[in-house]
C-alpha positions in Angstrom: 41.4 31.7 -19.2 41.9 28.2 -20.4 39.0 28.5 -22.8 41.3 30.1 -25.4 43.1 26.8 -25.7 39.9 25.0 -26.8 40.7 25.0 -30.5 42.6 23.0 -33.1 40.2 20.0 -33.4 39.6 17.5 -36.1 35.9 16.9 -36.8 34.1 14.2 -38.7 30.3 14.2 -39.3 28.3 11.3 -40.6 24.6 11.8 -41.5 21.9 9.6 -42.7 18.5 11.0 -43.3 17.5 12.7 -40.0 20.3 11.2 -37.8 23.8 12.5 -37.5 26.9 11.5 -35.6 29.7 14.0 -35.0 33.1 13.1 -33.6 35.9 15.5 -32.7 39.4 15.0 -31.4 41.5 17.7 -29.7 45.1 18.3 -31.0 46.5 21.0 -28.7 48.2 20.9 -25.3 46.3 21.8 -22.2 42.6 21.4 -21.8 42.1 20.3 -25.5 44.8 17.7 -25.7 43.2 14.3 -26.5 39.8 15.7 -25.7 37.3 13.5 -27.6 33.7 14.5 -28.1 30.8 12.4 -29.7 27.4 13.9 -30.5 24.4 12.1 -31.8 21.5 14.2 -33.0 18.0 13.4 -34.5 16.0 16.0 -36.3 12.3 15.4 -37.0 10.6 17.8 -39.5 7.0 18.7 -38.5 6.4 20.5 -41.8 8.4 22.5 -44.4 9.2 25.3 -41.9 9.3 23.7 -38.4 11.4 20.9 -37.0 12.2 19.5 -33.6 15.6 18.0 -32.6 17.0 16.1 -29.7 20.6 15.2 -29.1 23.1 13.7 -26.7 26.8 14.1 -26.4 29.7 12.4 -24.6 32.9 14.2 -23.8 36.1 12.5 -22.6 38.7 14.9 -21.3 42.1 13.4 -22.2 44.7 15.2 -20.1 42.8 17.3 -17.5 41.4 16.2 -14.1 37.6 16.4 -14.6 35.7 13.2 -15.3 34.0 12.7 -18.6 30.5 14.2 -19.0 27.3 13.6 -20.9 25.3 16.5 -22.3 21.8 16.7 -23.7 19.8 19.1 -25.8 16.4 19.8 -27.4 15.8 22.3 -30.1 12.8 23.8 -31.9 13.9 25.0 -35.4 12.2 27.4 -37.8 13.4 27.6 -41.4 13.3 31.2 -42.8 14.3 30.2 -46.3 16.5 27.7 -48.1 19.7 28.8 -46.4 18.7 30.4 -43.1 17.1 29.1 -39.9 16.5 30.1 -36.3 16.3 27.9 -33.2 15.5 27.9 -29.6 17.7 25.4 -27.7 17.7 23.9 -24.2 20.8 22.1 -23.1 22.6 20.8 -20.1 25.2 18.4 -18.9 25.9 15.9 -16.1 28.7 18.1 -14.7 30.2 21.5 -15.3 32.8 22.2 -18.0 36.4 22.2 -16.8 37.0 25.6 -18.5 35.2 29.0 -18.6 34.0 28.8 -15.0 31.7 25.8 -15.7 29.5 27.4 -18.3 28.0 24.0 -19.2 25.2 24.3 -16.7 21.6 24.0 -18.0 20.6 26.9 -20.2 18.3 28.2 -22.9 19.9 29.6 -26.0 18.6 31.3 -29.2 20.5 30.7 -32.4 20.6 31.8 -36.0 22.0 29.4 -38.6 23.1 29.6 -42.2 23.6 26.6 -44.4 26.0 26.6 -47.3 
């Protein structure tokens, strides 16, 4: 499974108010080598507990055959307290991932987050 090679990345995240930009660059050989990913996200608070978020990403595969892809997502987030939150997430992509049997198809996900 080539998914195990999807590690050793350098990340940078810039945020201003409700907008954030994340950039990552793969350092390893194989599927991750020169793999660049850019994510732009916007979070809109509805009140002190609830927020909605939308985001879009662009992935450029550096050394493997698949073309680049654009992904998209929408979240509903609920803040439990000052450090914990839960979310429901819908996401998809313009094409399947080159690893893990194309798990980048449209999907719903449930998440639990903890801020430090």
